[in-house]
TORKOL-4160 file (C-alpha; in steps of 0.2 Angstrom, whole numbers, padded with zeros to 4 digits, m for minus):
204
<pt num="1" X="0072" Y="m0784" Z="1204"/>
<pt num="2" X="0061" Y="m0799" Z="1199"/>
<pt num="3" X="0058" Y="m0794" Z="1182"/>
<pt num="4" X="0077" Y="m0791" Z="1179"/>
<pt num="5" X="0081" Y="m0809" Z="1186"/>
<pt num="6" X="0067" Y="m0816" Z="1175"/>
<pt num="7" X="0074" Y="m0807" Z="1159"/>
<pt num="8" X="0091" Y="m0813" Z="1163"/>
<pt num="9" X="0086" Y="m0831" Z="1164"/>
<pt num="10" X="0077" Y="m0829" Z="1147"/>
<pt num="11" X="0093" Y="m0821" Z="1140"/>
<pt num="12" X="0104" Y="m0835" Z="1147"/>
<pt num="13" X="0092" Y="m0849" Z="1141"/>
<pt num="14" X="0093" Y="m0841" Z="1123"/>
<pt num="15" X="0111" Y="m0840" Z="1124"/>
<pt num="16" X="0112" Y="m0858" Z="1129"/>
<pt num="17" X="0101" Y="m0863" Z="1114"/>
<pt num="18" X="0112" Y="m0854" Z="1102"/>
<pt num="19" X="0127" Y="m0862" Z="1109"/>
<pt num="20" X="0119" Y="m0879" Z="1106"/>
<pt num="21" X="0114" Y="m0874" Z="1089"/>
<pt num="22" X="0131" Y="m0869" Z="1085"/>
<pt num="23" X="0138" Y="m0886" Z="1092"/>
<pt num="24" X="0126" Y="m0895" Z="1080"/>
<pt num="25" X="0131" Y="m0884" Z="1066"/>
<pt num="26" X="0150" Y="m0888" Z="1068"/>
<pt num="27" X="0147" Y="m0907" Z="1072"/>
<pt num="28" X="0155" Y="m0919" Z="1060"/>
<pt num="29" X="0142" Y="m0932" Z="1065"/>
<pt num="30" X="0127" Y="m0922" Z="1061"/>
<pt num="31" X="0116" Y="m0925" Z="1046"/>
<pt num="32" X="0119" Y="m0911" Z="1034"/>
<pt num="33" X="0101" Y="m0905" Z="1033"/>
<pt num="34" X="0101" Y="m0905" Z="1052"/>
<pt num="35" X="0116" Y="m0894" Z="1052"/>
<pt num="36" X="0107" Y="m0883" Z="1039"/>
<pt num="37" X="0091" Y="m0881" Z="1050"/>
<pt num="38" X="0102" Y="m0877" Z="1065"/>
<pt num="39" X="0111" Y="m0863" Z="1055"/>
<pt num="40" X="0094" Y="m0857" Z="1050"/>
<pt num="41" X="0088" Y="m0856" Z="1068"/>
<pt num="42" X="0103" Y="m0845" Z="1073"/>
<pt num="43" X="0097" Y="m0834" Z="1059"/>
<pt num="44" X="0080" Y="m0833" Z="1067"/>
<pt num="45" X="0087" Y="m0827" Z="1083"/>
<pt num="46" X="0097" Y="m0813" Z="1074"/>
<pt num="47" X="0082" Y="m0808" Z="1064"/>
<pt num="48" X="0070" Y="m0808" Z="1078"/>
<pt num="49" X="0082" Y="m0796" Z="1088"/>
<pt num="50" X="0080" Y="m0783" Z="1073"/>
<pt num="51" X="0061" Y="m0784" Z="1071"/>
<pt num="52" X="0050" Y="m0769" Z="1076"/>
<pt num="53" X="0033" Y="m0779" Z="1075"/>
<pt num="54" X="0028" Y="m0796" Z="1081"/>
<pt num="55" X="0045" Y="m0797" Z="1090"/>
<pt num="56" X="0039" Y="m0807" Z="1105"/>
<pt num="57" X="0029" Y="m0819" Z="1094"/>
<pt num="58" X="0045" Y="m0822" Z="1082"/>
<pt num="59" X="0056" Y="m0824" Z="1097"/>
<pt num="60" X="0045" Y="m0838" Z="1102"/>
<pt num="61" X="0045" Y="m0846" Z="1086"/>
<pt num="62" X="0064" Y="m0845" Z="1086"/>
<pt num="63" X="0064" Y="m0853" Z="1104"/>
<pt num="64" X="0053" Y="m0867" Z="1098"/>
<pt num="65" X="0063" Y="m0870" Z="1082"/>
<pt num="66" X="0079" Y="m0872" Z="1093"/>
<pt num="67" X="0070" Y="m0884" Z="1104"/>
<pt num="68" X="0064" Y="m0894" Z="1090"/>
<pt num="69" X="0082" Y="m0895" Z="1082"/>
<pt num="70" X="0089" Y="m0900" Z="1099"/>
<pt num="71" X="0076" Y="m0914" Z="1101"/>
<pt num="72" X="0080" Y="m0920" Z="1084"/>
<pt num="73" X="0099" Y="m0921" Z="1087"/>
<pt num="74" X="0096" Y="m0929" Z="1103"/>
<pt num="75" X="0086" Y="m0943" Z="1096"/>
<pt num="76" X="0095" Y="m0946" Z="1080"/>
<pt num="77" X="0114" Y="m0943" Z="1084"/>
<pt num="78" X="0117" Y="m0962" Z="1086"/>
<pt num="79" X="0112" Y="m0964" Z="1068"/>
<pt num="80" X="0127" Y="m0953" Z="1062"/>
<pt num="81" X="0126" Y="m0944" Z="1046"/>
<pt num="82" X="0116" Y="m0957" Z="1038"/>
<pt num="83" X="0098" Y="m0956" Z="1044"/>
<pt num="84" X="0084" Y="m0968" Z="1040"/>
<pt num="85" X="0074" Y="m0963" Z="1025"/>
<pt num="86" X="0058" Y="m0959" Z="1035"/>
<pt num="87" X="0068" Y="m0948" Z="1047"/>
<pt num="88" X="0078" Y="m0940" Z="1033"/>
<pt num="89" X="0062" Y="m0934" Z="1025"/>
<pt num="90" X="0055" Y="m0927" Z="1040"/>
<pt num="91" X="0071" Y="m0916" Z="1042"/>
<pt num="92" X="0070" Y="m0911" Z="1024"/>
<pt num="93" X="0052" Y="m0905" Z="1027"/>
<pt num="94" X="0057" Y="m0895" Z="1042"/>
<pt num="95" X="0071" Y="m0887" Z="1033"/>
<pt num="96" X="0058" Y="m0882" Z="1020"/>
<pt num="97" X="0048" Y="m0875" Z="1033"/>
<pt num="98" X="0062" Y="m0865" Z="1041"/>
<pt num="99" X="0066" Y="m0857" Z="1024"/>
<pt num="100" X="0048" Y="m0851" Z="1023"/>
<pt num="101" X="0049" Y="m0844" Z="1041"/>
<pt num="102" X="0066" Y="m0835" Z="1036"/>
<pt num="103" X="0058" Y="m0827" Z="1021"/>
<pt num="104" X="0044" Y="m0821" Z="1033"/>
<pt num="105" X="0056" Y="m0814" Z="1046"/>
<pt num="106" X="0065" Y="m0805" Z="1032"/>
<pt num="107" X="0049" Y="m0798" Z="1026"/>
<pt num="108" X="0045" Y="m0791" Z="1043"/>
<pt num="109" X="0062" Y="m0783" Z="1045"/>
<pt num="110" X="0059" Y="m0773" Z="1028"/>
<pt num="111" X="0042" Y="m0767" Z="1033"/>
<pt num="112" X="0040" Y="m0748" Z="1036"/>
<pt num="113" X="0029" Y="m0741" Z="1049"/>
<pt num="114" X="0014" Y="m0740" Z="1037"/>
<pt num="115" X="0016" Y="m0758" Z="1032"/>
<pt num="116" X="0018" Y="m0764" Z="1050"/>
<pt num="117" X="0001" Y="m0756" Z="1054"/>
<pt num="118" X="m0008" Y="m0762" Z="1039"/>
<pt num="119" X="m0002" Y="m0779" Z="1041"/>
<pt num="120" X="m0002" Y="m0781" Z="1060"/>
<pt num="121" X="m0016" Y="m0794" Z="1061"/>
<pt num="122" X="m0011" Y="m0803" Z="1046"/>
<pt num="123" X="0007" Y="m0805" Z="1053"/>
<pt num="124" X="0001" Y="m0810" Z="1070"/>
<pt num="125" X="m0010" Y="m0824" Z="1062"/>
<pt num="126" X="0005" Y="m0830" Z="1051"/>
<pt num="127" X="0016" Y="m0831" Z="1067"/>
<pt num="128" X="0003" Y="m0841" Z="1076"/>
<pt num="129" X="0001" Y="m0852" Z="1060"/>
<pt num="130" X="0020" Y="m0856" Z="1060"/>
<pt num="131" X="0018" Y="m0861" Z="1079"/>
<pt num="132" X="0005" Y="m0874" Z="1073"/>
<pt num="133" X="0016" Y="m0880" Z="1059"/>
<pt num="134" X="0031" Y="m0882" Z="1070"/>
<pt num="135" X="0020" Y="m0893" Z="1081"/>
<pt num="136" X="0015" Y="m0903" Z="1067"/>
<pt num="137" X="0032" Y="m0905" Z="1060"/>
<pt num="138" X="0038" Y="m0912" Z="1076"/>
<pt num="139" X="0024" Y="m0924" Z="1078"/>
<pt num="140" X="0027" Y="m0931" Z="1060"/>
<pt num="141" X="0046" Y="m0932" Z="1065"/>
<pt num="142" X="0041" Y="m0943" Z="1080"/>
<pt num="143" X="0030" Y="m0954" Z="1070"/>
<pt num="144" X="0043" Y="m0957" Z="1056"/>
<pt num="145" X="0056" Y="m0960" Z="1069"/>
<pt num="146" X="0045" Y="m0973" Z="1077"/>
<pt num="147" X="0042" Y="m0981" Z="1060"/>
<pt num="148" X="0060" Y="m0981" Z="1055"/>
<pt num="149" X="0065" Y="m0990" Z="1072"/>
<pt num="150" X="0051" Y="m1002" Z="1069"/>
<pt num="151" X="0057" Y="m1006" Z="1051"/>
<pt num="152" X="0075" Y="m1007" Z="1056"/>
<pt num="153" X="0071" Y="m1019" Z="1071"/>
<pt num="154" X="0061" Y="m1030" Z="1058"/>
<pt num="155" X="0075" Y="m1030" Z="1045"/>
<pt num="156" X="0088" Y="m1035" Z="1059"/>
<pt num="157" X="0077" Y="m1049" Z="1064"/>
<pt num="158" X="0075" Y="m1056" Z="1047"/>
<pt num="159" X="0094" Y="m1054" Z="1044"/>
<pt num="160" X="0097" Y="m1064" Z="1060"/>
<pt num="161" X="0084" Y="m1077" Z="1055"/>
<pt num="162" X="0092" Y="m1080" Z="1039"/>
<pt num="163" X="0110" Y="m1081" Z="1046"/>
<pt num="164" X="0103" Y="m1095" Z="1058"/>
<pt num="165" X="0094" Y="m1103" Z="1045"/>
<pt num="166" X="0109" Y="m1104" Z="1034"/>
<pt num="167" X="0120" Y="m1111" Z="1048"/>
<pt num="168" X="0107" Y="m1124" Z="1052"/>
<pt num="169" X="0106" Y="m1129" Z="1033"/>
<pt num="170" X="0124" Y="m1133" Z="1034"/>
<pt num="171" X="0125" Y="m1142" Z="1050"/>
<pt num="172" X="0126" Y="m1160" Z="1054"/>
<pt num="173" X="0109" Y="m1160" Z="1064"/>
<pt num="174" X="0095" Y="m1171" Z="1060"/>
<pt num="175" X="0080" Y="m1163" Z="1052"/>
<pt num="176" X="0070" Y="m1163" Z="1068"/>
<pt num="177" X="0084" Y="m1156" Z="1077"/>
<pt num="178" X="0086" Y="m1142" Z="1065"/>
<pt num="179" X="0067" Y="m1138" Z="1065"/>
<pt num="180" X="0067" Y="m1138" Z="1084"/>
<pt num="181" X="0082" Y="m1126" Z="1085"/>
<pt num="182" X="0074" Y="m1115" Z="1071"/>
<pt num="183" X="0058" Y="m1114" Z="1080"/>
<pt num="184" X="0067" Y="m1108" Z="1096"/>
<pt num="185" X="0077" Y="m1095" Z="1086"/>
<pt num="186" X="0061" Y="m1088" Z="1078"/>
<pt num="187" X="0053" Y="m1087" Z="1095"/>
<pt num="188" X="0067" Y="m1078" Z="1102"/>
<pt num="189" X="0068" Y="m1066" Z="1087"/>
<pt num="190" X="0049" Y="m1063" Z="1090"/>
<pt num="191" X="0052" Y="m1059" Z="1109"/>
<pt num="192" X="0066" Y="m1047" Z="1104"/>
<pt num="193" X="0054" Y="m1038" Z="1091"/>
<pt num="194" X="0041" Y="m1037" Z="1105"/>
<pt num="195" X="0053" Y="m1030" Z="1118"/>
<pt num="196" X="0058" Y="m1017" Z="1105"/>
<pt num="197" X="0041" Y="m1012" Z="1102"/>
<pt num="198" X="0038" Y="m1010" Z="1121"/>
<pt num="199" X="0053" Y="m0999" Z="1122"/>
<pt num="200" X="0047" Y="m0988" Z="1107"/>
<pt num="201" X="0030" Y="m0987" Z="1114"/>
<pt num="202" X="0037" Y="m0982" Z="1132"/>
<pt num="203" X="0048" Y="m0969" Z="1124"/>
<pt num="204" X="0035" Y="m0960" Z="1113"/>
């Protein structure tokens, strides 16, 4: 009974993951390569059901891939279809990794009994390696996301500084008054920048 309940929970979790992936796939707000990787993970689930070797490990790869895509979607959906360059590069690298995993899964599906026995250890090692690569891919994505947020905050602060400087240059204030106000603006921009850094550090 307990095993049946556990199996049902796993099945429900997988079904929920696939629903989320299909929602990302259909979203008009999702970055196209992210929609592509969501579609690929759906294929992972489909292929893993048809495998006769390393089925458990491959299902785990599919589950981890789904979680990775959901995490990326959660952290980037506010950007819309245009992601920062650093984040876009990470997603493109993940897309490349997923294509490689798809090829591996398809190869497993085509194996006959003799090939499955002969390649058992090799295939197990490759499954473990893909697990490691997924972890690295998510770590790199997180780093690039943090870098992009930092860059965007710096660019925003600079735009604000230039805007205020332009206003001051055309104002009727005295030179000393302009310098005093500009110093206050720069100090405020610096505080905002530090607050964003603190928020990023807390988040990651």
